Backbone as ProteinMPNN parsed JSONL, in Angstrom:
{"seq_chain_A": "XXXXXXXXXXXXXXXXXXXXXXXXXXXXXXXXXXXXXXXXXXXXXXXXXXXXXXXXXXXXXXXXXXXXXXXXXXXXXXXXXXXXXXXXXXXXXXXXXXXXXXXXXXXXXXXXXXXXXXXXXXXXXXXXXXXXXXXXXXXXXXXXXXXXXXXXXXXXXXXXXXXXXXXXXXXXXXXXXXXXXXXXXXXXXXXXXXXXXXXXXXXXX", "coords_chain_A": {"N_chain_A": [[7.964, 138.107, 108.902], [6.977, 140.709, 106.761], [5.835, 140.724, 103.299], [7.573, 142.364, 100.613], [6.586, 145.6, 99.198], [4.052, 145.698, 96.71], [4.988, 145.265, 93.312], [4.542, 146.685, 90.09], [2.472, 144.664, 88.106], [3.882, 142.595, 85.844], [3.59, 141.874, 82.226], [2.101, 138.764, 81.206], [3.521, 137.42, 79.269], [6.04, 138.385, 79.617], [6.709, 137.121, 82.122], [6.664, 134.584, 81.323], [8.948, 134.244, 79.895], [11.854, 132.313, 78.974], [14.705, 131.857, 80.487], [18.237, 131.015, 80.155], [20.53, 128.326, 81.187], [21.76, 128.576, 84.533], [19.663, 130.274, 85.42], [17.49, 129.169, 84.248], [17.243, 126.662, 85.487], [16.774, 127.453, 88.094], [14.244, 128.66, 87.752], [12.786, 126.584, 86.987], [12.902, 124.884, 89.468], [11.614, 126.646, 91.182], [8.906, 126.893, 90.106], [8.121, 124.241, 90.115], [8.108, 123.97, 92.919], [6.01, 125.785, 93.398], [3.75, 124.569, 92.284], [3.766, 122.285, 93.824], [3.179, 123.389, 96.423], [0.65, 124.659, 95.936], [-0.84, 122.315, 95.239], [-0.766, 120.9, 97.745], [-1.378, 122.612, 99.923], [-3.068, 124.623, 99.001], [-4.078, 127.816, 97.508], [-4.408, 129.926, 99.376], [-2.411, 129.431, 101.376], [-0.23, 129.835, 99.985], [3.137, 131.368, 99.685], [5.858, 133.583, 99.102], [8.131, 132.787, 100.667], [7.588, 130.175, 101.505], [7.626, 128.857, 99.157], [10.254, 129.372, 98.291], [11.639, 128.083, 100.304], [10.902, 125.3, 99.837], [11.901, 125.021, 97.169], [14.456, 125.416, 97.628], [15.896, 127.697, 97.283], [17.047, 131.218, 97.488], [14.815, 133.541, 99.134], [14.799, 136.076, 98.254], [15.3, 135.882, 95.482], [13.006, 134.671, 94.502], [11.056, 136.752, 95.123], [12.082, 138.816, 93.422], [11.783, 137.842, 90.78], [9.104, 137.047, 90.677], [7.062, 139.046, 91.656], [4.541, 139.057, 92.83], [1.966, 137.059, 94.433], [-0.074, 136.074, 92.755], [1.231, 136.174, 90.248], [3.162, 134.114, 90.661], [1.544, 131.813, 90.952], [0.242, 131.74, 88.486], [2.192, 131.601, 86.535], [3.124, 129.072, 87.01], [0.906, 127.628, 86.389], [0.759, 128.274, 83.599], [2.94, 127.01, 82.609], [2.416, 124.362, 82.992], [0.09, 124.174, 81.244], [1.324, 124.719, 78.851], [3.03, 122.514, 78.47], [1.388, 120.195, 78.876], [-0.955, 120.656, 77.367], [-0.757, 121.093, 74.389], [-1.266, 122.956, 71.234], [-2.698, 121.469, 68.688], [-2.132, 120.626, 65.152], [-3.343, 119.111, 62.801], [-4.295, 119.363, 60.227], [-7.049, 119.065, 59.719], [-10.189, 120.077, 60.934], [-11.941, 118.659, 62.799], [-10.273, 116.628, 63.614], [-8.294, 118.158, 64.868], [-9.666, 119.38, 66.907], [-10.414, 117.1, 68.436], [-7.893, 116.182, 69.19], [-6.985, 118.273, 70.754], [-8.876, 118.213, 72.878], [-8.491, 115.695, 73.835], [-5.905, 115.978, 74.995], [-6.587, 117.84, 76.998], [-8.351, 116.247, 78.547], [-6.586, 114.236, 79.36], [-4.81, 115.811, 80.92], [-6.618, 116.7, 82.975], [-7.158, 114.257, 84.031], [-4.941, 113.566, 85.401], [-3.875, 113.08, 88.689], [-2.317, 114.793, 90.229], [-2.227, 117.193, 88.775], [-4.922, 117.751, 88.653], [-5.465, 118.352, 91.367], [-4.127, 120.744, 91.484], [-5.541, 122.398, 89.679], [-8.055, 122.363, 91.084], [-7.289, 123.785, 93.35], [-6.568, 126.327, 92.269], [-8.915, 127.06, 91.094], [-10.669, 127.209, 93.296], [-9.341, 129.328, 94.616], [-9.673, 131.392, 92.823], [-12.313, 132.058, 93.247], [-12.302, 133.383, 95.557], [-11.831, 136.563, 97.45], [-9.744, 137.887, 95.934], [-8.62, 140.216, 94.11], [-6.367, 140.61, 92.395], [-5.432, 138.027, 91.806], [-7.782, 137.003, 90.561], [-7.884, 138.584, 88.252], [-5.462, 137.934, 87.047], [-5.788, 135.213, 86.553], [-7.979, 135.407, 84.792], [-6.609, 136.469, 82.708], [-4.844, 134.427, 82.072], [-6.662, 132.34, 81.264], [-7.715, 133.813, 79.079], [-5.548, 133.876, 77.39], [-5.137, 131.159, 76.846], [-7.519, 130.505, 75.472], [-7.19, 132.046, 73.257], [-5.035, 130.898, 72.007], [-6.242, 128.282, 71.42], [-8.081, 129.139, 69.639], [-6.72, 129.359, 67.343], [-6.902, 126.997, 66.048], [-9.472, 127.145, 64.906], [-9.255, 129.388, 63.362], [-7.491, 128.374, 61.343], [-9.162, 126.433, 60.293], [-11.048, 128.078, 59.087], [-9.564, 129.273, 57.166], [-9.04, 127.045, 55.514], [-11.505, 126.595, 54.482], [-13.335, 125.049, 55.93], [-15.063, 126.159, 57.825], [-17.203, 128.971, 58.057], [-16.267, 132.531, 57.756], [-17.332, 134.098, 59.666], [-17.779, 132.748, 62.006], [-18.18, 131.99, 65.451], [-15.506, 132.078, 67.142], [-14.516, 131.873, 69.897], [-16.894, 130.86, 71.134], [-17.106, 128.272, 69.997], [-14.814, 127.015, 71.009], [-15.344, 127.138, 73.73], [-17.714, 125.613, 73.92], [-16.576, 123.138, 73.271], [-14.673, 122.499, 75.297], [-15.881, 122.985, 77.762], [-17.503, 120.767, 78.878], [-15.644, 118.946, 79.745], [-14.063, 120.33, 81.832], [-16.202, 120.781, 83.548], [-16.961, 118.105, 84.426], [-14.528, 117.34, 85.617], [-13.986, 119.323, 87.552], [-16.457, 119.835, 88.854], [-18.579, 117.794, 88.915], [-17.162, 115.472, 89.157], [-17.409, 113.273, 87.67], [-16.42, 110.459, 85.832], [-14.37, 110.099, 82.859], [-15.554, 108.731, 80.005], [-15.064, 106.284, 77.23], [-16.258, 107.338, 74.911], [-16.25, 109.999, 75.285], [-14.73, 112.28, 74.271], [-15.131, 112.215, 71.5], [-17.952, 112.661, 71.334], [-18.171, 115.226, 72.322], [-16.778, 116.759, 70.496], [-18.631, 116.336, 68.308], [-20.911, 117.711, 69.262], [-20.053, 120.252, 69.615], [-19.38, 121.062, 67.015], [-21.83, 120.678, 65.775], [-23.192, 122.785, 67.039], [-22.105, 125.149, 66.145], [-22.598, 124.928, 63.415], [-25.291, 125.106, 63.411]], "CA_chain_A": [[8.421, 139.222, 108.141], [6.006, 141.037, 105.716], [6.376, 140.679, 102.033], [7.818, 143.646, 100.029], [5.508, 146.282, 98.632], [3.825, 145.161, 95.445], [5.516, 145.918, 92.162], [3.492, 146.749, 88.965], [2.437, 143.401, 87.637], [4.416, 142.424, 84.444], [2.736, 141.031, 81.365], [2.257, 137.343, 81.336], [4.62, 136.962, 78.305], [7.346, 138.587, 80.266], [6.887, 136.186, 83.18], [6.957, 133.249, 80.738], [10.289, 134.143, 79.128], [12.634, 131.161, 79.471], [16.162, 132.183, 80.607], [18.961, 129.798, 80.018], [21.562, 128.089, 82.245], [21.271, 128.423, 85.92], [18.378, 130.917, 85.603], [16.479, 128.252, 83.797], [17.157, 125.701, 86.467], [16.081, 128.094, 89.291], [12.776, 128.883, 87.377], [12.238, 125.143, 87.062], [12.812, 124.625, 90.698], [10.561, 127.43, 91.842], [7.624, 126.522, 89.45], [7.862, 122.944, 90.696], [7.649, 124.223, 94.278], [4.625, 126.365, 93.439], [2.778, 123.516, 92.01], [3.517, 121.356, 95.085], [2.605, 124.113, 97.45], [-0.744, 124.623, 95.589], [-1.573, 121.052, 95.409], [-0.87, 120.346, 99.011], [-1.948, 123.548, 100.894], [-3.97, 125.638, 98.259], [-3.57, 129.227, 97.214], [-4.318, 130.807, 100.607], [-1.259, 129.27, 102.103], [1.091, 130.045, 99.187], [3.851, 132.547, 100.01], [7.244, 133.52, 98.543], [9.085, 132.179, 101.558], [7.318, 128.739, 101.496], [8.103, 128.388, 97.834], [11.695, 129.455, 98.329], [12.177, 126.986, 101.061], [10.678, 124.089, 99.116], [12.761, 125.021, 96.03], [15.895, 125.491, 98.043], [16.566, 128.969, 96.761], [16.918, 132.503, 98.329], [13.521, 134.135, 98.97], [14.929, 137.348, 97.389], [15.275, 135.458, 94.096], [11.582, 134.424, 94.222], [10.493, 138.016, 95.133], [12.618, 139.531, 92.351], [11.268, 137.27, 89.5], [7.669, 136.942, 90.656], [6.871, 139.991, 92.743], [3.176, 138.886, 93.52], [1.434, 135.673, 94.511], [-0.766, 135.593, 91.517], [2.21, 135.787, 89.238], [3.772, 132.818, 90.981], [0.582, 130.811, 90.698], [-0.187, 131.803, 87.007], [3.398, 131.12, 85.698], [3.176, 127.623, 87.302], [-0.119, 127.072, 85.569], [1.088, 128.386, 82.205], [4.036, 126.04, 82.307], [1.597, 123.108, 82.88], [-0.644, 124.192, 80.073], [2.255, 124.664, 77.69], [3.395, 121.115, 78.311], [0.302, 119.163, 78.912], [-2.075, 120.885, 76.399], [-0.254, 121.747, 73.205], [-2.208, 123.228, 70.265], [-2.454, 120.478, 67.562], [-2.302, 121.107, 63.802], [-3.483, 117.937, 62.011], [-4.763, 119.624, 58.93], [-8.45, 118.902, 59.655], [-10.841, 120.778, 62.027], [-12.413, 117.694, 63.647], [-9.189, 115.898, 64.276], [-7.639, 119.104, 65.784], [-10.499, 119.53, 68.148], [-10.302, 115.95, 69.181], [-6.595, 115.997, 69.822], [-6.974, 119.303, 71.832], [-9.712, 117.841, 73.991], [-7.812, 114.471, 74.437], [-4.892, 116.504, 75.896], [-7.104, 118.401, 78.163], [-8.861, 115.228, 79.305], [-5.443, 113.677, 79.929], [-4.3, 116.605, 82.073], [-7.527, 116.66, 84.127], [-7.204, 112.895, 84.632], [-3.757, 113.398, 86.229], [-4.305, 113.41, 90.071], [-1.515, 115.99, 90.806], [-2.631, 118.316, 87.992], [-6.276, 118.033, 89.004], [-5.411, 119.115, 92.633], [-3.681, 122.095, 91.188], [-6.723, 123.089, 89.098], [-8.975, 122.597, 92.078], [-6.69, 124.864, 94.151], [-6.675, 127.639, 91.586], [-10.385, 127.194, 90.905], [-11.111, 127.636, 94.618], [-8.68, 130.648, 94.906], [-10.306, 132.279, 91.917], [-13.623, 132.354, 93.819], [-12.055, 134.234, 96.736], [-11.878, 137.982, 97.155], [-8.303, 138.423, 95.61], [-8.781, 140.774, 92.744], [-5.237, 140.386, 91.612], [-5.413, 136.758, 91.32], [-8.886, 136.938, 89.709], [-7.487, 139.204, 86.979], [-4.421, 137.128, 86.38], [-6.407, 133.954, 86.091], [-8.694, 135.61, 83.602], [-5.595, 136.641, 81.564], [-4.405, 133.123, 81.745], [-7.701, 131.653, 80.384], [-8.0, 134.299, 77.763], [-4.429, 133.437, 76.499], [-5.378, 129.724, 76.498], [-8.479, 130.41, 74.46], [-6.75, 132.625, 72.001], [-4.32, 129.789, 71.417], [-7.05, 127.317, 70.953], [-8.774, 129.671, 68.541], [-5.906, 129.191, 66.159], [-7.494, 125.827, 65.352], [-10.617, 127.551, 64.277], [-8.668, 130.221, 62.289], [-6.934, 127.569, 60.231], [-10.25, 125.8, 59.639], [-11.776, 129.147, 58.27], [-8.727, 129.489, 55.938], [-9.262, 125.876, 54.69], [-12.935, 126.581, 54.044], [-14.205, 124.187, 56.675], [-15.993, 127.03, 58.63], [-17.439, 130.415, 57.559], [-15.34, 133.451, 58.383], [-18.052, 134.759, 60.775], [-18.046, 131.724, 63.045], [-17.811, 132.565, 66.792], [-14.316, 131.171, 67.582], [-14.54, 131.547, 71.421], [-18.06, 129.976, 71.528], [-16.787, 126.972, 69.536], [-13.851, 126.458, 71.929], [-16.042, 127.038, 75.078], [-18.643, 124.432, 73.715], [-15.81, 121.944, 73.234], [-13.879, 122.144, 76.453], [-16.647, 123.187, 79.011], [-17.95, 119.615, 79.612], [-14.397, 118.341, 80.346], [-13.808, 120.912, 83.101], [-17.38, 120.552, 84.43], [-16.772, 116.825, 85.001], [-13.404, 117.265, 86.466], [-14.0, 120.214, 88.825], [-17.686, 119.979, 89.63], [-19.301, 116.631, 89.283], [-16.192, 114.288, 89.494], [-17.786, 112.168, 86.853], [-15.278, 109.734, 85.016], [-14.344, 110.3, 81.307], [-15.687, 107.379, 79.268], [-14.422, 106.122, 76.085], [-16.705, 108.13, 73.769], [-16.525, 111.386, 75.706], [-14.054, 113.294, 73.357], [-15.919, 112.314, 70.163], [-19.263, 113.282, 71.564], [-17.953, 116.669, 72.573], [-16.372, 117.294, 69.16], [-19.763, 116.361, 67.424], [-21.785, 118.616, 69.797], [-19.45, 121.583, 69.415], [-19.476, 121.328, 65.534], [-23.285, 120.872, 65.527], [-23.65, 124.026, 67.535], [-21.585, 126.225, 65.243], [-23.241, 124.725, 62.089], [-26.819, 125.383, 63.511]], "C_chain_A": [[7.429, 139.569, 107.068], [6.662, 140.981, 104.276], [6.627, 142.057, 101.523], [6.58, 144.255, 99.415], [5.353, 145.673, 97.176], [4.392, 145.938, 94.29], [4.362, 145.894, 91.117], [3.606, 145.304, 88.34], [2.838, 143.327, 86.074], [3.473, 141.723, 83.6], [3.088, 139.62, 81.466], [3.389, 136.853, 80.47], [5.992, 137.228, 78.95], [7.67, 137.56, 81.269], [7.229, 134.813, 82.557], [8.253, 133.176, 80.038], [11.184, 133.053, 79.81], [14.121, 131.578, 79.409], [16.906, 130.848, 80.445], [19.931, 129.493, 81.178], [20.995, 127.915, 83.64], [20.022, 129.024, 86.152], [17.318, 129.975, 85.231], [16.211, 127.075, 84.905], [16.425, 126.19, 87.672], [14.63, 128.277, 88.975], [12.192, 127.531, 87.513], [11.913, 124.744, 88.485], [11.691, 125.387, 91.407], [9.176, 127.067, 91.355], [7.159, 125.169, 90.085], [7.276, 123.101, 92.15], [6.299, 124.854, 94.394], [3.636, 125.394, 93.323], [2.569, 122.565, 93.218], [2.87, 122.04, 96.24], [1.061, 124.253, 97.186], [-1.517, 123.399, 95.823], [-1.754, 120.584, 96.906], [-1.525, 121.309, 99.947], [-2.93, 124.548, 100.319], [-3.395, 126.978, 98.174], [-3.419, 130.114, 98.47], [-3.012, 130.625, 101.381], [0.156, 129.514, 101.286], [1.686, 131.321, 99.613], [5.235, 132.336, 99.316], [8.144, 132.754, 99.33], [8.896, 130.616, 101.53], [7.859, 128.198, 100.244], [9.67, 128.275, 97.766], [12.218, 128.277, 99.078], [11.998, 125.588, 100.433], [11.552, 124.0, 97.89], [14.301, 125.025, 96.398], [16.683, 126.685, 97.361], [16.337, 130.144, 97.665], [15.541, 133.155, 98.063], [13.649, 135.346, 98.112], [14.797, 137.005, 95.881], [13.802, 135.215, 93.675], [10.865, 135.846, 94.104], [10.789, 138.788, 93.876], [11.916, 139.103, 91.081], [9.825, 137.293, 89.505], [7.26, 137.823, 91.897], [5.498, 139.798, 93.513], [2.836, 137.431, 93.493], [0.732, 135.279, 93.369], [0.122, 135.301, 90.337], [2.994, 134.42, 89.428], [2.856, 131.683, 90.562], [0.274, 130.68, 89.132], [0.973, 131.222, 86.185], [3.421, 129.617, 85.782], [2.166, 126.999, 86.295], [0.063, 127.152, 84.059], [2.096, 127.408, 81.741], [3.344, 124.59, 82.037], [0.835, 123.009, 81.555], [0.198, 124.038, 78.784], [2.63, 123.248, 77.347], [2.485, 119.998, 78.115], [-0.692, 119.306, 77.855], [-1.478, 121.576, 75.193], [-1.453, 121.994, 72.219], [-1.9, 122.4, 68.965], [-2.746, 121.203, 66.159], [-2.242, 119.834, 62.933], [-3.831, 118.208, 60.542], [-6.25, 119.521, 58.729], [-9.117, 119.4, 60.971], [-11.214, 119.636, 63.066], [-11.262, 116.93, 64.397], [-8.303, 116.85, 65.192], [-8.415, 119.228, 67.113], [-10.41, 118.309, 69.0], [-9.005, 115.793, 69.937], [-6.433, 117.019, 70.934], [-7.804, 118.713, 73.051], [-9.11, 116.489, 74.624], [-6.756, 114.939, 75.423], [-5.404, 117.112, 77.131], [-7.629, 117.331, 79.125], [-7.693, 114.559, 80.169], [-4.905, 114.473, 81.125], [-5.211, 116.596, 83.127], [-7.619, 115.303, 84.77], [-5.886, 112.59, 85.5], [-4.059, 113.897, 87.683], [-3.713, 114.738, 90.519], [-2.007, 117.245, 90.111], [-4.068, 118.794, 88.415], [-6.349, 118.783, 90.406], [-5.105, 120.493, 92.417], [-4.844, 122.903, 90.641], [-7.778, 123.367, 90.154], [-8.471, 123.796, 93.019], [-6.871, 126.223, 93.506], [-8.066, 128.017, 91.309], [-11.074, 127.779, 92.222], [-10.621, 129.101, 94.943], [-9.396, 131.629, 94.045], [-11.738, 132.858, 92.438], [-13.451, 133.307, 95.037], [-11.915, 135.688, 96.405], [-10.454, 138.497, 96.867], [-8.479, 138.867, 94.262], [-7.609, 140.66, 91.811], [-5.129, 139.094, 90.953], [-6.548, 136.415, 90.321], [-8.541, 137.534, 88.259], [-6.393, 138.422, 86.329], [-4.857, 135.843, 85.802], [-7.25, 134.186, 84.882], [-7.776, 135.885, 82.408], [-5.034, 135.326, 81.2], [-5.363, 132.382, 80.846], [-7.86, 132.373, 79.013], [-6.725, 134.007, 76.828], [-4.55, 132.023, 76.037], [-6.404, 129.709, 75.331], [-8.004, 130.969, 73.192], [-5.842, 131.638, 71.283], [-5.099, 128.765, 70.69], [-7.821, 127.779, 69.677], [-8.008, 129.631, 67.293], [-6.427, 128.055, 65.319], [-8.637, 126.229, 64.5], [-10.15, 128.583, 63.084], [-8.247, 129.385, 61.056], [-8.085, 126.777, 59.558], [-10.998, 126.764, 58.703], [-10.876, 129.309, 57.004], [-8.794, 128.302, 55.0], [-10.634, 125.725, 54.076], [-13.83, 125.541, 54.744], [-15.25, 124.876, 57.515], [-16.137, 128.321, 57.94], [-16.591, 131.345, 58.397], [-16.036, 134.211, 59.576], [-18.257, 133.869, 61.959], [-17.448, 132.39, 64.329], [-16.726, 131.619, 67.279], [-14.397, 130.933, 69.115], [-15.822, 130.691, 71.765], [-17.645, 128.604, 71.117], [-15.779, 126.32, 70.533], [-14.505, 126.207, 73.255], [-16.957, 125.765, 74.996], [-17.794, 123.115, 73.797], [-15.285, 121.499, 74.627], [-14.737, 122.216, 77.823], [-17.055, 121.747, 79.653], [-16.718, 118.86, 80.318], [-14.154, 118.96, 81.76], [-14.965, 120.756, 84.009], [-17.245, 119.141, 85.099], [-15.657, 116.787, 85.94], [-13.449, 118.028, 87.713], [-15.348, 120.32, 89.547], [-18.312, 118.697, 89.909], [-18.367, 115.407, 89.609], [-16.483, 113.163, 88.65], [-16.547, 111.624, 85.947], [-15.477, 110.067, 83.595], [-14.531, 108.979, 80.722], [-15.142, 107.531, 77.898], [-14.86, 107.084, 74.889], [-16.894, 109.582, 74.134], [-16.016, 112.48, 74.689], [-14.905, 113.401, 72.069], [-17.258, 112.957, 70.274], [-19.096, 114.835, 71.666], [-17.693, 117.409, 71.317], [-17.764, 117.411, 68.281], [-20.76, 117.543, 67.921], [-21.34, 120.012, 69.441], [-19.579, 121.992, 67.93], [-20.848, 121.55, 65.266], [-23.683, 122.238, 65.993], [-23.254, 125.182, 66.693], [-22.263, 126.173, 63.814], [-24.723, 124.906, 62.162], [-27.663, 124.104, 63.324]], "O_chain_A": [[7.022, 138.604, 106.422], [7.868, 141.169, 104.114], [5.912, 142.951, 101.975], [5.616, 143.543, 99.132], [6.311, 145.227, 96.545], [4.294, 147.165, 94.275], [3.371, 145.179, 91.266], [4.709, 144.818, 88.09], [2.198, 143.919, 85.204], [2.6, 141.021, 84.11], [4.228, 139.269, 81.772], [4.145, 135.97, 80.875], [6.934, 136.441, 78.847], [8.818, 137.115, 81.315], [7.953, 134.005, 83.139], [8.64, 132.091, 79.606], [11.233, 132.928, 81.033], [14.695, 131.629, 78.321], [16.345, 129.759, 80.567], [20.121, 130.336, 82.056], [19.983, 127.262, 83.896], [19.249, 128.505, 86.958], [16.27, 129.977, 85.878], [15.079, 126.646, 85.13], [15.577, 125.495, 88.231], [13.805, 128.067, 89.864], [11.143, 127.379, 88.14], [10.793, 124.308, 88.748], [10.912, 124.795, 92.154], [8.292, 126.94, 92.202], [6.015, 125.0, 90.506], [6.249, 122.546, 92.542], [5.524, 124.558, 95.304], [2.721, 125.322, 94.144], [1.469, 122.135, 93.566], [2.104, 121.425, 96.982], [0.262, 124.0, 98.087], [-2.585, 123.354, 96.434], [-2.759, 119.965, 97.255], [-2.258, 120.813, 100.803], [-3.576, 125.267, 101.081], [-2.325, 127.251, 98.719], [-2.486, 130.905, 98.609], [-2.54, 131.583, 101.994], [1.294, 129.426, 101.747], [0.971, 132.284, 99.889], [5.693, 131.235, 99.011], [8.955, 132.044, 98.736], [9.866, 129.859, 101.532], [8.509, 127.152, 100.255], [10.261, 127.305, 97.292], [13.098, 127.554, 98.612], [12.917, 124.773, 100.518], [11.945, 122.877, 97.575], [15.199, 124.702, 95.619], [17.852, 126.628, 96.978], [15.487, 130.067, 98.551], [15.144, 133.305, 96.908], [12.754, 135.653, 97.324], [14.231, 137.786, 95.116], [13.434, 135.554, 92.55], [10.169, 136.101, 93.122], [9.877, 139.37, 93.289], [11.472, 139.978, 90.337], [9.244, 137.536, 88.447], [7.147, 137.326, 93.018], [5.317, 140.28, 94.631], [3.329, 136.664, 92.666], [0.907, 134.132, 92.957], [-0.115, 134.39, 89.544], [3.389, 133.746, 88.477], [3.282, 130.725, 89.918], [0.084, 129.577, 88.621], [0.754, 130.446, 85.255], [3.694, 128.936, 84.794], [2.453, 126.08, 85.528], [-0.383, 126.277, 83.317], [2.099, 127.015, 80.575], [3.636, 123.84, 81.106], [0.881, 122.003, 80.847], [-0.162, 123.356, 77.824], [2.582, 122.807, 76.198], [2.702, 119.041, 77.371], [-1.271, 118.315, 77.411], [-1.791, 122.759, 75.057], [-2.498, 121.353, 72.335], [-0.921, 122.67, 68.269], [-3.472, 122.192, 66.063], [-1.185, 119.519, 62.388], [-3.66, 117.322, 59.705], [-6.72, 119.863, 57.644], [-8.579, 119.121, 62.043], [-10.742, 119.745, 64.198], [-11.317, 116.66, 65.596], [-7.668, 116.392, 66.142], [-7.874, 119.182, 68.219], [-10.334, 118.443, 70.221], [-8.959, 115.365, 71.09], [-5.822, 116.714, 71.958], [-7.315, 118.785, 74.179], [-9.254, 116.251, 75.823], [-6.668, 114.421, 76.536], [-4.81, 116.973, 78.2], [-7.424, 117.426, 80.335], [-7.774, 114.362, 81.381], [-4.59, 113.918, 82.178], [-4.737, 116.489, 84.258], [-8.088, 115.172, 85.901], [-5.767, 111.57, 86.179], [-4.462, 115.047, 87.851], [-4.369, 115.63, 91.057], [-2.193, 118.271, 90.765], [-4.368, 119.984, 88.515], [-7.158, 119.692, 90.595], [-5.693, 121.379, 93.037], [-5.095, 124.009, 91.119], [-8.357, 124.453, 90.17], [-9.254, 124.675, 93.379], [-7.294, 127.172, 94.168], [-8.39, 129.204, 91.286], [-11.906, 128.685, 92.183], [-11.365, 129.939, 95.452], [-9.721, 132.7, 94.555], [-12.19, 133.945, 92.079], [-14.411, 133.952, 95.459], [-11.88, 136.054, 95.23], [-10.012, 139.454, 97.504], [-8.498, 138.071, 93.323], [-7.778, 140.616, 90.593], [-4.805, 138.977, 89.771], [-6.341, 135.659, 89.373], [-8.916, 136.964, 87.234], [-6.414, 138.264, 85.109], [-4.404, 135.41, 84.743], [-7.298, 133.329, 84.0], [-8.111, 135.582, 81.263], [-4.753, 135.122, 80.018], [-4.973, 131.856, 79.803], [-8.089, 131.75, 77.976], [-6.878, 133.913, 75.61], [-4.111, 131.698, 74.935], [-6.207, 129.009, 74.338], [-8.346, 130.46, 72.124], [-5.882, 131.555, 70.055], [-4.78, 128.378, 69.566], [-8.157, 126.986, 68.797], [-8.583, 129.851, 66.227], [-6.417, 128.097, 64.089], [-8.778, 125.679, 63.407], [-10.682, 128.536, 61.975], [-8.612, 129.675, 59.917], [-7.993, 126.478, 58.368], [-11.517, 126.35, 57.666], [-11.396, 129.465, 55.899], [-8.626, 128.483, 53.794], [-10.881, 124.839, 53.258], [-14.905, 125.191, 54.257], [-16.24, 124.249, 57.893], [-15.201, 128.74, 57.259], [-16.235, 131.054, 59.538], [-15.366, 134.872, 60.37], [-18.929, 134.302, 62.895], [-16.478, 133.147, 64.326], [-16.997, 130.518, 67.758], [-14.341, 129.774, 69.527], [-15.743, 129.856, 72.665], [-17.848, 127.72, 71.95], [-15.933, 125.14, 70.846], [-14.263, 125.169, 73.869], [-16.953, 124.948, 75.916], [-18.262, 122.111, 74.334], [-15.424, 120.352, 75.052], [-14.374, 121.617, 78.836], [-16.939, 121.592, 80.868], [-16.875, 118.24, 81.37], [-14.052, 118.234, 82.749], [-14.744, 120.601, 85.21], [-17.425, 119.064, 86.314], [-15.811, 116.227, 87.026], [-13.052, 117.565, 88.782], [-15.422, 120.81, 90.675], [-18.6, 118.441, 91.078], [-18.789, 114.453, 90.262], [-15.875, 112.109, 88.838], [-15.782, 112.425, 85.41], [-16.599, 110.296, 83.145], [-13.681, 108.115, 80.936], [-14.805, 108.615, 77.422], [-14.068, 107.538, 74.063], [-17.581, 110.328, 73.436], [-16.729, 113.415, 74.323], [-15.318, 114.477, 71.635], [-17.662, 113.722, 69.398], [-19.882, 115.591, 71.096], [-18.24, 118.48, 71.052], [-17.998, 118.431, 67.633], [-21.346, 118.245, 67.097], [-22.138, 120.85, 69.022], [-19.859, 123.154, 67.636], [-21.16, 122.521, 64.578], [-24.521, 122.839, 65.321], [-24.027, 126.129, 66.545], [-22.457, 127.189, 63.147], [-25.396, 124.873, 61.132], [-28.892, 124.161, 63.376]]}, "name": "protein", "num_of_chains": 1, "seq": "XXXXXXXXXXXXXXXXXXXXXXXXXXXXXXXXXXXXXXXXXXXXXXXXXXXXXXXXXXXXXXXXXXXXXXXXXXXXXXXXXXXXXXXXXXXXXXXXXXXXXXXXXXXXXXXXXXXXXXXXXXXXXXXXXXXXXXXXXXXXXXXXXXXXXXXXXXXXXXXXXXXXXXXXXXXXXXXXXXXXXXXXXXXXXXXXXXXXXXXXXXXXX"}
């Protein structure tokens, strides 16, 4: 049976809203099922019916709340990011950057989470325009959250107001994702501290 016609894609913040009671439990079951499906079979095999079967819920419930496959995948990833990679506020720029990168490294070192990242990374390279746009929106939202660290550093006088916030965050996190998703190189004990030093050196010129 074919999937229903696509509905207009709602904003990510709408999808991320947390209902209470039974609705919250259903959401948890569905997103857990999405993560399991992605990790085991990849994005190409993801479907509303397979997710509903794994979650033990009615397929209509999944269709109604997540009308497209990209929304299913992205909401699952948003939930992981929210729980596994919080935005720290230690009161000092270097400590914030190190805490953020430590959380990212921990997430990328988790085998189950890494399989999910690989699945979504591979899917993003495919000719699925909707998923590509949704993933770009996801990463943009994550970068904007991380840029809060830089904004606070500017207010404290640790950085100049004209600092390139996105470039600083990219400089910090890119080596971690490159190791995890491209080379497979292990994270050594001094990895986080080196990345923080290099990122700060880049913005200070």
